[in-house]
N, C-alpha and C positions, 0 to 999 in steps of 0.2 A: 580613554581606549576601550573601557568596558561597555560604552555605550555603542561604539563601532562594532565590536564583537557580537553585540545583541543584536544589531540591525542586520550584520551579515548572517547570523544564524537564522533570523527570522526570514531573510530573503532566500536562503537556501532551502528552508522549509517550505517557503510558498513555491519555489521551483520544483520541489520534490512533488508537492501536492498537484500542481498543474501536469506534471510529467506522468504520474500515475493514473490520474483521472483521464488524461487523454489516450492512454494505452488501454484502460479499462473500456472506456467509450469506443474505440476502434474495434475490440474485440466483440464488444456487444453489438455493433452495427454489422459486423463481419459475420457474426451467428444469427441474425435476426430472424432467418428462415426456420433454423432449427428451433430457436426459441418459440417461434409462433406455433410450430408444430407440437411441442411441449405443452405450449399453453392450451391449445386446442384438445390435446389428449388429456388435459385436467392437471396439468402442473401446478403446484402451489407457488406464490410468489417468493416465499423463503427458498424453496429448491432453486428457483431460476437465479436469485442473486447468488446463492452459494455456488450454483454451477458457473457463474460469470465470474465471481471474484475468487474461486479456489486457486489458480495457478498463481496469482499474486500473493495471495496469503501464505502458499507453500514457501514460495521464494523468499518471503519476509520472514518467516518462521526460520529458514536454514541461514539467512542473512545475520539474524538476530543471533541465533546460537553461535555462529561462527565468529561474529563481532565481538559478543561478551566473552567468549573464550579467548581471542587473540588480546583483548584489552587486558584480560587478568595475567595471560602470560607474559606480555611485553612489558608489564610494570617493572619488574627486575631489571630488564634491559634498559629502559627508559632511564631509570635512576642512576645506572651505572654509567651512562653517557654524559648525562645533565648533572652537573654538580648543584646540589641543593635541592633540586626538584622534588616534589611530593606527588604523588598520585592524588587524583580527586576521589573523593569518598564513593561507597558502594551507592548512595542516594543520588549522587549525579548521574551515575551509569544508568541507574533505574529511572530517572526523569528523563533522560534522553531516549532510552528505548521506549517508554510510555508515550513521548510526544510522537516519536516515529510512528510508532502502532496507531495512535489515535489519528494521525494524519492521512496514513495509508487507508485505515478503515472509512474515513470520511471520504476519500477520493474514489475507494472502490464502490461504495454505497451510491455516491453521486454519479459515476460513470455507469452503474449497472442499472439505475433506476429506470431509464428508459425502456428496459426490456419488461417492466411490468406494465407499460402502457402500450405493448404492441396489439393491434388488432389482428387476430390470427386469419381471419377470413380476408380482410384486405391485403395482408403481405402475401398470403398463398395463391391468391386469384391473380396478382401482380407478377409472381415469380414464374408461374406455371402455364 
């Protein structure tokens, strides 16, 4: 049973990784002209990565805050409904949040990485 739960969790993590990667990559491709102009004007690679991944990281921060808050608030409610149920320790919640953050950061970096390889002259010549 534990193996099945572990495989299900890994499968969900992989789906999350692919979903966030595809969203980031789509946003990067849609903004390639803007990123090319910013590169031509001297934007640093870190600035380009931050501008591409910032909306997702803000959403992740808000979701993490609300998820942890709801987990702690619903602990007493769950114990009241389920006889003998105990809540997982804080370390389990921390491990889950850390795994989600690591997965999303990896997906954001992988999806925004093409922005660093854009050649501004080629993109701007083709777009205008």
